[in-house]
C-alpha positions as CSV (number, residue, x, y, z in Angstrom):
1,M,37.5,-305.2,21.3
2,S,38.0,-309.0,21.2
3,E,40.7,-309.1,18.5
4,H,43.1,-306.3,18.2
5,V,45.4,-306.2,15.1
6,L,48.2,-304.1,16.5
7,I,49.8,-301.5,14.3
8,P,53.5,-302.4,14.3
9,Q,55.7,-299.8,16.0
10,A,58.1,-300.1,13.1
11,A,55.4,-299.0,10.7
12,L,54.8,-295.8,12.8
13,A,58.5,-295.1,13.0
14,A,59.0,-295.7,9.2
15,V,56.4,-293.2,8.2
16,G,57.3,-290.8,11.0
17,R,60.7,-290.2,9.3
18,A,59.0,-288.8,6.3
19,L,56.5,-286.6,8.1
20,P,56.6,-282.8,8.0
21,D,58.7,-281.1,10.6
22,G,57.1,-281.2,14.0
23,V,54.6,-283.9,13.1
24,T,54.7,-287.4,14.7
25,L,52.5,-290.5,14.6
26,R,51.5,-292.7,17.5
27,R,48.7,-295.0,18.5
28,L,45.4,-293.2,19.2
29,R,44.6,-293.3,22.9
30,E,41.4,-293.0,24.8
31,D,42.5,-289.7,26.3
32,D,42.7,-288.3,22.7
33,L,39.0,-288.7,22.1
34,E,37.9,-285.3,23.2
35,A,40.5,-283.7,21.0
36,A,39.5,-286.0,18.1
37,Q,35.8,-284.9,18.6
38,A,36.8,-281.3,18.5
39,L,38.9,-281.8,15.4
40,S,36.0,-283.6,13.7
41,R,33.8,-280.6,14.4
42,E,36.0,-278.7,12.0
43,F,34.6,-280.9,9.2
44,Q,31.0,-280.4,10.5
45,W,30.9,-284.1,11.6
46,P,28.2,-284.5,14.2
47,H,30.0,-287.0,16.3
48,R,29.7,-286.7,20.1
49,V,32.6,-287.9,22.3
50,E,30.3,-290.9,23.1
51,D,30.2,-291.7,19.4
52,W,34.0,-291.6,19.2
53,R,34.2,-293.9,22.3
54,F,32.0,-296.5,20.5
55,S,34.4,-296.4,17.4
56,F,37.5,-296.5,19.6
57,A,36.1,-299.5,21.7
58,H,36.0,-301.7,18.6
59,G,39.0,-300.5,16.6
60,L,42.6,-299.3,16.6
61,G,43.7,-295.9,15.5
62,V,46.6,-293.7,14.6
63,A,47.0,-290.1,15.8
64,A,49.1,-287.4,14.1
65,L,50.3,-284.7,16.5
66,R,52.2,-281.4,16.1
67,D,53.5,-279.6,19.1
68,G,51.4,-281.9,21.3
69,Q,48.2,-281.0,19.4
70,L,46.1,-283.7,17.6
71,V,46.0,-282.8,13.9
72,G,44.9,-286.0,12.3
73,T,43.4,-289.5,12.9
74,A,42.7,-292.8,11.1
75,L,41.1,-295.9,12.6
76,H,40.6,-299.5,11.4
77,W,38.2,-302.1,12.7
78,P,39.2,-305.7,12.3
79,F,36.2,-308.0,11.8
80,G,37.0,-311.7,12.1
81,K,40.2,-312.9,10.6
82,Q,39.7,-311.8,7.0
83,H,38.0,-308.5,7.0
84,A,38.3,-304.9,8.2
85,S,37.0,-301.4,7.6
86,V,38.8,-298.1,7.7
87,G,37.4,-294.7,8.7
88,H,37.7,-291.5,10.8
89,V,40.5,-290.5,8.4
90,M,40.9,-286.7,8.8
91,V,43.7,-284.1,8.8
92,S,43.2,-280.6,10.3
93,P,42.5,-278.1,7.5
94,R,45.5,-276.0,8.5
95,M,47.8,-279.1,8.0
96,Q,46.5,-280.3,4.7
97,G,48.6,-280.5,1.6
98,Q,51.5,-282.1,3.4
99,R,50.7,-285.7,2.7
100,I,49.8,-286.4,6.4
101,G,46.7,-288.2,5.3
102,Q,48.8,-290.6,3.2
103,H,51.1,-291.3,6.1
104,L,48.1,-291.9,8.4
105,M,46.6,-294.3,5.9
106,H,49.8,-296.3,5.4
107,A,50.2,-296.6,9.2
108,V,46.6,-297.6,9.8
109,M,46.7,-300.3,7.1
110,A,49.8,-301.9,8.6
111,G,48.8,-305.3,9.9
112,I,45.6,-305.6,7.8
113,E,47.1,-305.5,4.3
114,D,46.0,-309.0,3.4
115,R,42.4,-308.6,4.6
116,T,39.4,-307.5,2.5
117,V,39.1,-303.8,3.6
118,L,36.0,-301.6,3.3
119,L,36.0,-297.8,3.5
120,H,33.7,-294.9,2.5
121,A,35.5,-292.1,0.8
122,T,34.9,-288.4,0.4
123,A,35.7,-286.9,-3.0
124,E,38.8,-285.4,-1.4
125,G,40.2,-288.8,-0.3
126,R,39.2,-291.0,-3.2
127,G,42.3,-290.5,-5.2
128,L,44.6,-291.5,-2.4
129,Y,42.6,-294.6,-1.7
130,E,42.6,-295.6,-5.4
131,R,46.4,-295.3,-5.4
132,M,46.5,-297.6,-2.4
133,G,44.6,-300.3,-4.3
134,F,41.0,-299.6,-3.3
135,D,38.3,-300.1,-6.0
136,I,35.0,-298.3,-6.3
137,V,32.1,-300.6,-5.7
138,G,29.2,-298.3,-5.0
139,E,27.9,-295.2,-3.3
140,V,26.3,-294.4,0.0
141,R,23.8,-291.6,0.6
142,Q,23.3,-289.9,3.9
143,H,19.7,-288.9,4.7
144,Q,18.7,-286.9,7.7
145,G,16.1,-284.5,9.1
146,L,13.1,-284.3,11.4
147,A,11.4,-287.7,11.1
148,A,7.7,-287.8,10.3
149,P,5.3,-290.7,10.8
150,A,6.0,-293.2,7.9
151,Q,3.5,-294.2,5.4
152,L,2.1,-297.7,6.2
153,V,4.1,-300.5,4.6
154,A,2.2,-303.7,4.0
155,L,4.3,-306.7,4.9
156,A,4.0,-310.1,3.3
157,P,1.4,-312.5,4.8
158,G,2.9,-314.1,7.9
159,D,5.5,-311.4,8.4
160,R,5.4,-309.1,11.4
161,L,7.5,-306.6,13.4
162,R,8.1,-307.5,17.0
163,P,10.4,-306.3,19.9
164,L,13.9,-307.9,20.4
165,G,13.6,-311.2,22.2
166,R,15.8,-312.6,24.9
167,N,17.2,-315.3,22.6
168,D,17.5,-313.2,19.4
169,A,21.1,-312.0,19.6
170,K,22.9,-315.0,18.1
171,T,20.5,-315.0,15.1
172,L,20.7,-311.3,14.5
173,V,24.5,-311.3,14.7
174,A,24.6,-314.0,12.1
175,L,22.1,-312.1,9.8
176,D,24.3,-309.0,10.1
177,A,27.4,-311.0,9.2
178,R,25.8,-312.3,6.1
179,A,24.4,-308.9,5.0
180,A,27.6,-307.0,5.7
181,G,30.0,-309.7,4.3
182,M,32.0,-309.6,7.5
183,P,31.4,-310.7,11.1
184,R,30.9,-307.8,13.5
185,E,29.8,-309.6,16.7
186,A,31.3,-307.4,19.4
187,A,29.9,-304.2,17.8
188,L,26.5,-305.8,17.3
189,H,26.2,-307.0,20.8
190,Q,26.9,-303.5,22.1
191,L,24.3,-302.0,19.8
192,L,21.7,-304.6,20.8
193,A,22.5,-303.9,24.5
194,E,22.5,-300.0,24.3
195,G,20.2,-299.2,21.3
196,E,16.6,-300.1,20.5
197,T,15.9,-303.0,18.2
198,V,12.9,-304.2,16.2
199,V,12.8,-307.6,14.6
200,L,11.2,-308.8,11.4
201,A,9.7,-312.2,12.1
202,R,8.5,-314.7,9.4
203,G,6.8,-317.8,10.6
204,G,8.3,-317.3,14.1
205,E,11.9,-317.0,12.7
206,A,13.8,-313.7,12.8
207,V,14.7,-312.8,9.2
208,G,15.6,-309.2,9.6
209,F,16.1,-306.3,12.1
210,S,16.9,-302.7,12.5
211,I,18.6,-300.8,15.4
212,V,18.3,-297.1,16.4
213,R,20.7,-295.4,18.8
214,R,21.7,-292.0,20.0
215,F,24.2,-290.4,17.7
216,G,25.3,-286.9,16.8
217,R,22.4,-284.5,16.7
218,G,19.7,-287.0,17.4
219,H,19.3,-290.7,16.5
220,L,20.9,-293.0,13.9
221,I,19.1,-295.8,12.2
222,G,21.3,-298.7,11.4
223,P,22.2,-301.3,10.7
224,V,19.1,-302.4,8.8
225,V,19.1,-306.0,7.6
226,A,16.1,-307.4,5.6
227,P,15.3,-309.9,2.9
228,D,13.7,-307.3,0.6
229,L,13.0,-303.6,0.0
230,T,9.4,-303.7,1.4
231,S,10.7,-305.3,4.7
232,A,13.5,-302.7,4.9
233,Q,11.0,-299.9,4.5
234,A,8.9,-301.3,7.3
235,L,11.9,-301.6,9.6
236,V,13.0,-298.1,8.9
237,G,9.5,-296.7,8.9
238,H,9.0,-298.1,12.4
239,W,11.7,-295.8,13.8
240,C,10.5,-292.8,11.7
241,S,7.1,-293.1,13.4
242,R,8.6,-293.8,16.8
243,Y,10.8,-290.7,16.6
244,A,8.5,-288.4,14.7
245,G,9.4,-284.8,15.2
246,K,13.0,-285.7,16.2
247,F,16.2,-285.5,14.3
248,V,17.1,-288.8,12.6
249,R,19.9,-289.9,10.3
250,I,20.3,-293.0,8.1
251,D,23.1,-294.0,5.6
252,V,21.9,-296.2,2.8
253,D,23.2,-297.8,-0.4
254,A,22.4,-295.5,-3.4
255,S,21.1,-298.3,-5.5
256,S,19.0,-300.0,-2.9
257,G,15.7,-298.2,-3.7
258,L,15.6,-296.7,-0.2
259,P,16.9,-293.2,-1.1
260,E,13.8,-292.4,-3.2
261,W,11.5,-293.8,-0.4
262,L,13.4,-291.8,2.3
263,E,12.9,-288.6,0.3
264,A,9.2,-289.3,0.1
265,Q,9.2,-289.7,3.9
266,G,10.7,-286.2,4.4
267,L,14.3,-287.3,5.0
268,P,16.4,-285.5,2.3
269,R,19.8,-286.6,1.1
270,V,22.5,-284.3,2.6
271,D,25.7,-286.1,1.5
272,T,27.2,-288.8,-0.7
273,V,30.3,-290.9,-0.2
274,T,31.9,-293.6,-2.4
275,T,32.1,-297.2,-1.2
276,M,35.5,-298.7,-1.9
277,V,37.0,-302.1,-1.2
278,R,40.6,-303.4,-1.3
279,N,41.2,-307.2,-1.8
280,G,37.5,-307.6,-2.5
281,P,34.8,-308.4,-3.2
282,L,32.9,-308.7,0.1
283,E,31.1,-312.1,0.0
284,R,27.6,-311.3,1.2
285,G,25.2,-314.1,2.0
286,P,22.0,-315.1,0.2
287,A,18.4,-314.2,1.2
288,V,19.3,-311.1,3.2
289,D,20.8,-307.7,2.5
290,G,22.2,-304.8,4.4
291,W,20.0,-301.8,3.7
292,A,21.5,-299.2,6.1
293,L,25.1,-299.0,7.5
294,L,26.1,-299.6,11.1
295,S,28.0,-296.3,10.6
296,Q,29.5,-294.5,7.7
297,S,33.0,-295.2,9.1
298,M,32.6,-298.8,10.2
299,G,30.4,-299.8,7.3
């Protein structure tokens, strides 16, 4: 990650004094990731160790331990100098009810208190986040299943889908920053290098794109950036057809119009989370929207 915002050691020590007996906090380390993946399986999260490595590479985390065993995590991802997202907040079911999640959140927010911070909350965590100053701004719906060839989407005259070009990266990173309301250059460059990308071109200019990559049980579509719903459908439909018969997941804004279309494509909704922002709003740019998340944790 190009710009770490380090969690002050004093913050870890301060919350540590109030933790239940035998529980300590420290920075999450790379050698924790297999244990973190195993813990996430207790919540039926599909993340592979490789998915945890992607998250860890671009963020900074806190680990809660008891008797040397990982019992909780929380990560944040600083984007630029003014934004961040928070995710991977979890506490082992056997340790819940002891306010460990609250301690993890206070520790992971240390150093980013003045930024505009995005997170996606489960029903169980929403109350804590509201008490910490996060406001509800929307809802995200997770759709997944075996992809089927998408219905043909008619693009506007002059628009077309094409493969990623050698000189597209700078433009696509800028489009993503405008759509997300925060710059995510390092993460986007890794996705462009390791995933598959299709570009929406208009008059020779890239005006949208979508990326698919290996994730969890199959493939994850996202981010999807496009100027309108029809273009977003074409960008998503491209991957549904490309991966027909294979397991596909996509996380989309509930009010975007995509959930209803995804249901019609045979990708049912399986979960819903609440979008929350602290020190908001996110300032998203004109003429382009984010139609699918990079990931539910990172936004």
